[in-house]
KOLBAGU-850689 format. One line per 3 residues: for each residue x negated, y, z of N, C-alpha, C. Coordinates in pm, 1 decimal. Each point is the difference from the previous one (the first is absolute). Example, Ala and Ser with C-alpha at 12.3 -4.5 7.8 and 13.67 -1.06 7.14 Angstrom:
% KOLBAGU-850689
-1319.0/-569.0/780.0/89.0/119.0/0.0/-90.0/120.0/0.0  35.0/105.0/-72.0/-82.0/119.0/6.0/77.0/109.0/73.0
END
This chain:
% KOLBAGU-850689
-90.4/-124.7/-28.1/79.6/136.8/21.1/-82.4/107.4/0.9  31.6/91.1/-91.2/-87.6/131.0/-25.6/78.8/87.8/58.9  -75.0/118.9/72.7/77.9/113.1/49.3/-75.7/120.2/-50.7
66.1/113.9/-14.3/-78.8/121.1/-45.2/-32.0/86.6/139.5  47.4/-41.9/119.0/-20.4/46.3/124.5/-127.3/-52.7/67.4  -121.5/99.7/23.8/-109.7/-43.3/62.0/30.4/11.1/179.4
4.2/-107.5/73.8/51.7/-30.4/116.1/-97.3/130.6/89.2  -134.7/-20.6/-36.2/-113.3/75.5/85.1/26.6/148.7/-28.7  35.2/33.6/-120.4/30.3/162.7/-27.8/117.8/46.4/73.2
96.6/-81.7/-10.0/120.8/51.7/54.5/-23.7/-14.3/172.3  -72.5/-75.9/66.3/-38.4/-3.3/121.9/-62.6/103.5/43.5  -118.7/79.1/-96.1/-56.6/100.0/21.3/69.1/128.4/-4.1
91.0/-6.9/-114.9/90.9/87.0/8.7/85.3/48.7/94.7  63.0/-127.8/85.0/81.2/38.0/112.9/-83.6/49.0/118.3  -134.8/-50.9/0.5/-83.8/51.3/102.3/-2.7/142.2/-21.2
-46.2/47.1/-98.5/-25.0/121.7/-14.0/136.1/105.3/11.3  115.5/-73.6/-52.2/113.1/79.2/46.2/23.6/23.5/160.8  -20.0/-112.7/55.6/26.2/-14.0/155.7/-101.6/98.9/46.2
-130.4/1.9/-38.2/-94.1/101.8/56.8/51.8/149.3/-21.7  50.0/24.4/-114.1/63.4/141.9/-45.6/121.1/25.1/94.3  84.6/-78.1/18.3/110.1/3.1/84.2/-46.9/45.7/159.8
-107.3/-81.7/23.3/-58.4/21.7/137.4/-55.5/151.0/9.2  -58.1/46.4/-87.0/-34.2/117.1/-2.0/107.9/124.7/10.3  94.9/-40.0/-85.1/125.8/79.8/23.7/51.0/14.7/128.9
3.0/-116.2/67.1/41.2/-20.3/150.1/-72.3/57.7/114.2  -143.1/22.1/-43.9/-78.0/69.5/73.1/41.7/147.4/4.3  10.9/49.9/-126.1/49.4/151.9/-18.0/119.3/19.8/83.0
77.0/-88.7/0.2/148.8/21.9/55.4/-31.4/-28.0/162.9  -70.9/-88.2/35.8/-36.9/-19.2/145.5/-61.8/104.5/64.8  -103.3/70.9/-81.6/-67.6/124.4/68.1/-112.9/-41.5/69.5
-59.0/103.0/77.7/-128.6/-6.6/34.7/-35.5/-132.5/94.3  104.7/-46.8/66.3/-54.7/-122.9/73.2/-3.0/-112.5/-93.8  70.1/-5.8/-98.2/-30.0/-119.2/-118.4/-127.5/26.8/-58.4
-31.5/133.2/-49.5/-133.0/-6.0/-45.9/-136.8/-20.0/106.3  34.6/0.4/118.2/-89.3/-39.8/106.1/22.5/-164.9/-6.2  70.8/-68.3/21.9/68.6/-120.6/8.8/-84.3/-95.1/-118.4
-11.4/72.5/-127.5/-34.3/-81.2/-104.8/-135.2/62.9/-34.6  -77.6/60.1/85.7/-137.3/12.7/-14.0/-61.0/129.2/-76.9  118.8/111.4/-7.4/-63.8/121.1/-34.9/-112.6/66.0/73.3
-71.6/73.2/-36.7/-111.7/78.4/69.9/52.9/100.6/100.2  -56.3/28.4/105.6/50.7/114.7/94.6/33.4/108.9/-69.3  -83.9/76.3/-90.7/25.8/119.0/-61.0/142.4/-19.0/-86.7
3.0/-94.8/-48.2/123.9/-34.0/-72.3/115.3/2.1/64.3  -7.5/-86.7/107.7/131.7/2.7/109.4/22.1/135.7/38.0  -80.2/64.4/49.6/2.8/137.3/57.0/59.4/116.1/-99.9
-58.4/-27.9/-128.2/73.7/86.6/-117.0/140.8/-33.9/-1.6  47.3/-135.0/10.1/128.0/-51.9/-22.6/91.4/55.4/132.5  -59.6/7.0/123.2/37.4/45.1/102.7/50.4/167.8/0.7
-99.4/44.6/-84.1/27.1/169.8/-11.8/129.7/15.8/-110.9  22.6/-117.1/-60.8/90.4/21.5/-125.2/-53.8/56.4/-121.0  -143.3/-28.5/-13.2/-52.9/34.6/-140.0/50.1/-75.6/-84.3
9.5/41.0/-123.2/47.0/-55.6/-128.4/-103.2/-118.2/-53.0  -122.8/26.0/46.1/-104.4/-92.4/-40.3/18.8/-140.6/7.5  5.4/-55.4/146.0/24.0/-140.5/10.8/103.8/-62.1/-97.6
126.6/48.0/-15.4/102.3/-53.2/-62.5/-30.5/6.1/-159.3  -63.8/115.7/-36.8/-74.1/0.3/-141.4/-74.7/-105.4/-45.9  -96.8/-10.6/84.6/-97.5/-89.7/-28.2/70.7/-168.4/8.1
75.5/-22.3/97.0/59.6/-109.9/28.3/90.1/-35.9/-128.7  72.9/92.6/-36.8/88.1/-29.0/-121.2/-64.8/-22.3/-106.0  -109.8/63.5/-40.3/-107.3/-13.5/-112.3/-30.1/-145.3/15.8
-39.3/-56.7/104.2/-40.4/-131.6/28.5/120.1/-82.2/-37.7  111.9/20.5/52.0/115.5/-84.9/-44.9/15.4/1.4/-147.5  8.3/105.0/-58.8/16.9/10.7/-141.2/-93.8/-95.0/-95.1
-145.3/17.8/70.4/-98.2/-107.6/-78.0/37.3/-135.0/13.1  39.3/-12.8/130.5/43.7/-160.2/13.6/125.1/-40.5/-63.5  99.1/83.5/-31.0/103.5/-14.1/-92.2/-39.0/-35.4/-136.1
-77.3/81.0/-47.8/-41.1/-15.5/-128.9/-74.3/-116.8/-22.4  -99.3/-27.9/89.4/-74.5/-149.1/0.6/112.5/-100.1/-3.8  108.3/4.4/87.4/89.5/-86.0/-9.6/95.4/-31.6/-115.6
28.5/138.1/-75.7/54.3/-26.8/-134.3/-82.7/-30.5/-105.5  -142.2/25.7/-1.4/-97.0/-61.7/-87.4/3.3/-151.7/9.7  0.9/-39.2/119.0/-10.6/-162.6/23.6/140.0/-63.9/-36.5
94.1/74.2/28.6/140.3/-61.0/-39.3/-4.1/-2.3/-165.4  -33.3/92.3/-65.6/12.0/-4.2/-143.2/-70.1/-87.1/-53.5  -149.4/-38.9/44.0/-75.6/-99.9/-22.0/41.6/-137.4/46.3
93.3/-5.8/74.1/68.3/-136.1/54.8/95.0/-29.7/-91.3  61.9/84.4/-79.1/107.0/-26.4/-74.5/149.6/15.6/59.7  -18.8/91.0/114.6/139.4/33.7/68.0/16.9/135.5/-41.5
134.4/14.3/-16.1/15.3/145.6/-38.4/103.3/62.9/90.5  -54.7/96.6/73.1/63.2/40.2/124.1/-8.6/152.9/15.2  -96.5/39.9/-115.8/-24.7/154.2/6.5/103.6/105.3/44.0
107.5/-21.3/-70.3/85.7/96.1/35.3/58.0/7.4/145.4  23.1/-120.1/36.1/38.1/-21.0/143.4/-103.5/33.9/109.2  -110.7/-20.5/-27.4/-110.4/68.8/63.8/-6.6/146.9/8.8
-10.2/64.9/-118.0/7.3/142.9/-23.2/134.6/54.4/89.2  100.8/-55.1/1.4/133.9/32.6/78.9/-41.7/-17.3/139.3  -57.3/-98.1/53.1/-31.8/-10.5/136.7/-92.5/92.3/47.2
-101.7/63.8/-79.2/-100.4/109.0/32.5/95.1/90.3/-1.6  84.8/63.3/-76.8/84.8/117.5/11.5/55.9/11.8/127.2  63.6/-129.9/30.3/74.8/-4.6/106.4/-77.4/3.8/130.7
-122.6/-40.8/4.2/-97.4/19.9/124.7/-26.1/130.3/6.3  -20.7/69.1/-121.7/-56.8/160.2/11.6/129.4/72.1/67.1  106.7/-37.5/-35.6/112.7/92.0/58.4/26.6/-36.6/154.4
-16.3/-127.1/10.4/-0.6/-53.0/132.4/-90.9/88.9/87.3  -141.2/17.4/-42.5/-87.2/73.2/80.8/42.4/127.4/8.0  40.7/66.9/-90.3/41.8/141.6/-3.8/125.3/22.6/106.3
78.7/-101.3/-7.8/117.6/9.3/99.7/-57.8/-19.3/140.1  -94.9/-109.5/13.5/-46.2/-28.2/148.4/-64.3/122.6/41.0  -84.7/85.8/-82.4/-56.6/119.5/44.9/70.3/116.2/57.0
142.0/2.1/-76.7/77.5/128.5/18.6/127.4/-55.0/82.1  12.0/-112.2/67.8/101.8/-52.6/46.6/33.3/90.5/136.8  -101.8/24.3/57.2/13.5/55.9/161.9/71.4/150.5/-59.0
-12.8/57.6/-116.5/65.9/125.1/-36.6/129.9/-5.0/-29.6  36.5/-131.0/-48.7/136.9/-43.5/-60.0/128.6/-10.1/103.7  -71.2/-64.6/127.0/97.1/-50.8/120.5/35.2/100.1/72.7
END
């Protein structure tokens, strides 16, 4: 039985996507999550001050990981690009909502 799906590429794509989502969770979790997942002291302090730098860098890392995931998925013969792009858009909106939630309530 032949398949167009490469199991290792699919697994690698899933790992990259999981790491990307974890980075998004760290942004939402805030300074304590940055510390928990090993960010440096200066980075954590910047997050505590509400600096734009930590979430920007973490978002960039998440986007690169998503890109790797999409690239691996396309090589694995799995077509999920539009779904993943929609997921990314949704996550970006969720981050924006989380950052402004206190002023909405």
